[in-house]
C-alpha positions in Angstrom: -13.8 -38.9 -32.0 -10.9 -38.7 -29.6 -8.5 -39.5 -32.5 -10.0 -36.8 -34.5 -9.5 -34.3 -31.7 -5.9 -35.3 -31.4 -5.4 -35.0 -35.1 -6.9 -31.5 -35.2 -4.7 -30.5 -32.2 -1.6 -31.8 -33.9 -2.5 -29.9 -37.1 -3.1 -26.7 -35.2 0.3 -27.0 -33.5 2.0 -27.8 -36.8 0.4 -24.9 -38.5 1.4 -22.5 -35.7 5.0 -23.7 -35.8 5.1 -23.5 -39.6 3.7 -19.9 -39.6 6.5 -18.8 -37.2 9.1 -20.3 -39.5 7.4 -18.6 -42.5 7.6 -15.2 -40.8 11.3 -15.6 -40.2 11.8 -16.7 -43.8 9.7 -13.8 -45.1 11.7 -11.3 -43.1 15.0 -12.9 -44.3 13.7 -12.7 -47.9 12.9 -9.0 -47.5 16.3 -8.2 -45.9 18.0 -10.2 -48.7 16.1 -8.4 -51.4 17.0 -5.0 -49.8 20.7 -6.1 -49.7 20.6 -7.1 -53.4 18.8 -4.0 -54.5 21.3 -1.8 -52.6 24.2 -3.5 -54.4 22.5 -3.3 -57.7 21.9 0.4 -57.3 25.5 1.1 -56.2 27.0 -0.8 -59.0 24.7 0.7 -61.7 25.2 4.3 -60.7 28.7 4.3 -62.0 32.2 4.8 -60.7 32.1 8.6 -60.6 29.3 8.7 -58.0 30.9 5.9 -56.1 34.3 7.7 -56.0 32.8 10.8 -54.5 30.5 9.0 -52.1 32.5 5.9 -51.3 32.7 6.3 -47.5 28.9 6.7 -47.3 28.4 3.7 -49.6 30.8 1.5 -47.6 29.1 2.5 -44.3 25.6 1.7 -45.7 26.9 -1.6 -47.1 28.3 -2.6 -43.7 24.9 -1.8 -42.1 22.9 -3.8 -44.7 25.4 -6.7 -44.5 25.2 -6.8 -40.7 21.4 -6.7 -40.8 21.4 -9.4 -43.4 23.7 -11.6 -41.3 21.6 -11.2 -38.2 18.5 -12.1 -40.0 20.0 -15.1 -41.8 21.5 -16.4 -38.6 18.0 -16.7 -37.1 17.1 -19.3 -39.8 17.7 -23.0 -39.4 18.2 -23.5 -43.1 19.7 -20.5 -44.9 20.8 -22.4 -48.0 17.9 -21.0 -50.0 19.4 -17.5 -49.6 23.1 -18.4 -50.0 23.2 -18.3 -53.8 21.5 -14.8 -54.0 23.7 -13.4 -51.2 26.9 -14.8 -52.6 26.3 -13.5 -56.1 25.4 -10.0 -54.8 28.4 -10.0 -52.4 30.7 -11.0 -55.2 29.4 -8.3 -57.4 29.9 -5.7 -54.6 33.5 -6.9 -53.9 34.4 -6.7 -57.6 33.0 -3.2 -57.8 34.7 -2.2 -54.5 38.1 -3.5 -55.9 37.5 -1.4 -59.0 36.8 1.8 -56.9 39.8 1.2 -54.7 42.0 0.8 -57.7 40.7 4.0 -59.3 41.1 5.9 -56.0 44.7 4.7 -55.7 45.3 5.8 -59.3 43.8 9.2 -58.7 45.8 9.7 -55.5 49.0 8.6 -57.3 48.3 11.0 -60.1 47.7 13.9 -57.8 51.2 13.8 -56.3 
Protein backbone atom coordinates (compact mmCIF):
# COMPACT_ATOMS: atom_id res chain seq x y z
CA UNK A 1 0.00 0.00 0.00
CA UNK A 2 2.86 2.38 0.80
CA UNK A 3 4.44 1.68 -2.59
CA UNK A 4 1.11 2.42 -4.23
CA UNK A 5 0.88 5.79 -2.44
CA UNK A 6 4.42 6.66 -3.49
CA UNK A 7 3.65 5.69 -7.06
CA UNK A 8 0.50 7.83 -7.10
CA UNK A 9 2.44 10.74 -5.60
CA UNK A 10 5.13 10.46 -8.26
CA UNK A 11 2.49 10.30 -11.00
CA UNK A 12 0.76 13.42 -9.66
CA UNK A 13 4.04 15.33 -9.56
CA UNK A 14 5.00 14.16 -13.04
CA UNK A 15 1.60 15.18 -14.40
CA UNK A 16 1.88 18.62 -12.82
CA UNK A 17 5.34 19.17 -14.27
CA UNK A 18 4.21 17.94 -17.67
CA UNK A 19 1.17 20.24 -17.71
CA UNK A 20 3.35 23.29 -17.00
CA UNK A 21 5.58 22.37 -19.88
CA UNK A 22 2.56 21.82 -22.09
CA UNK A 23 1.23 25.30 -21.30
CA UNK A 24 4.54 26.89 -22.30
CA UNK A 25 4.62 24.86 -25.49
CA UNK A 26 1.00 25.73 -26.26
CA UNK A 27 1.73 29.43 -25.79
CA UNK A 28 4.82 29.14 -27.99
CA UNK A 29 2.75 27.39 -30.64
CA UNK A 30 0.14 30.17 -30.60
CA UNK A 31 2.80 32.88 -30.88
CA UNK A 32 4.55 30.96 -33.66
CA UNK A 33 1.31 30.55 -35.60
CA UNK A 34 0.54 34.27 -35.20
CA UNK A 35 4.01 35.11 -36.51
CA UNK A 36 3.57 32.82 -39.52
CA UNK A 37 0.07 34.17 -40.27
CA UNK A 38 1.37 37.74 -40.13
CA UNK A 39 4.15 36.97 -42.60
CA UNK A 40 1.76 35.12 -44.89
CA UNK A 41 -0.68 38.03 -44.88
CA UNK A 42 2.05 40.59 -45.58
CA UNK A 43 3.55 38.63 -48.44
CA UNK A 44 0.21 37.80 -50.07
CA UNK A 45 -1.19 41.35 -49.97
CA UNK A 46 1.24 42.38 -52.67
CA UNK A 47 4.02 44.84 -53.11
CA UNK A 48 1.88 47.94 -53.69
CA UNK A 49 0.33 47.73 -50.22
CA UNK A 50 3.70 46.89 -48.74
CA UNK A 51 5.39 49.86 -50.42
CA UNK A 52 2.85 52.31 -49.03
CA UNK A 53 2.73 50.80 -45.53
CA UNK A 54 6.26 49.51 -45.16
CA UNK A 55 7.17 51.34 -41.95
CA UNK A 56 4.08 50.01 -40.17
CA UNK A 57 4.71 46.50 -41.52
CA UNK A 58 8.34 46.55 -40.38
CA UNK A 59 7.36 47.82 -36.92
CA UNK A 60 4.70 45.12 -36.54
CA UNK A 61 7.17 42.48 -37.74
CA UNK A 62 9.71 43.56 -35.12
CA UNK A 63 7.06 43.37 -32.37
CA UNK A 64 5.92 39.91 -33.42
CA UNK A 65 9.51 38.74 -33.80
CA UNK A 66 10.41 39.99 -30.32
CA UNK A 67 7.33 38.36 -28.80
CA UNK A 68 8.19 35.11 -30.57
CA UNK A 69 11.81 35.17 -29.40
CA UNK A 70 10.78 35.81 -25.79
CA UNK A 71 8.31 32.94 -25.84
CA UNK A 72 10.65 30.50 -27.60
CA UNK A 73 13.48 31.33 -25.17
CA UNK A 74 11.29 30.07 -22.31
CA UNK A 75 11.28 26.57 -23.78
CA UNK A 76 13.91 24.00 -22.99
CA UNK A 77 13.59 22.40 -26.42
CA UNK A 78 12.60 24.78 -29.18
CA UNK A 79 13.66 22.58 -32.10
CA UNK A 80 10.06 21.66 -32.86
CA UNK A 81 9.38 25.29 -33.80
CA UNK A 82 12.67 26.04 -35.57
CA UNK A 83 11.66 24.74 -38.99
CA UNK A 84 8.41 26.73 -39.09
CA UNK A 85 10.05 29.89 -37.79
CA UNK A 86 13.03 29.68 -40.13
CA UNK A 87 10.82 29.11 -43.18
CA UNK A 88 8.60 32.08 -42.30
CA UNK A 89 11.57 34.32 -41.52
CA UNK A 90 13.21 33.42 -44.81
CA UNK A 91 9.97 34.21 -46.65
CA UNK A 92 9.77 37.60 -44.92
CA UNK A 93 13.41 38.45 -45.61
CA UNK A 94 12.99 37.62 -49.30
CA UNK A 95 9.89 39.81 -49.46
CA UNK A 96 11.62 42.60 -47.52
CA UNK A 97 14.55 42.55 -49.95
CA UNK A 98 12.11 42.82 -52.86
CA UNK A 99 10.36 45.80 -51.26
CA UNK A 100 13.63 47.56 -50.44
CA UNK A 101 14.80 47.05 -54.02
CA UNK A 102 11.53 48.45 -55.40
CA UNK A 103 11.70 51.43 -53.03
CA UNK A 104 15.23 52.18 -54.17
CA UNK A 105 14.18 51.94 -57.81
CA UNK A 106 11.25 54.29 -57.20
CA UNK A 107 13.46 56.78 -55.39
CA UNK A 108 16.10 56.62 -58.12
CA UNK A 109 13.44 57.18 -60.77
CA UNK A 110 11.98 60.19 -58.97
CA UNK A 111 15.18 62.23 -59.16
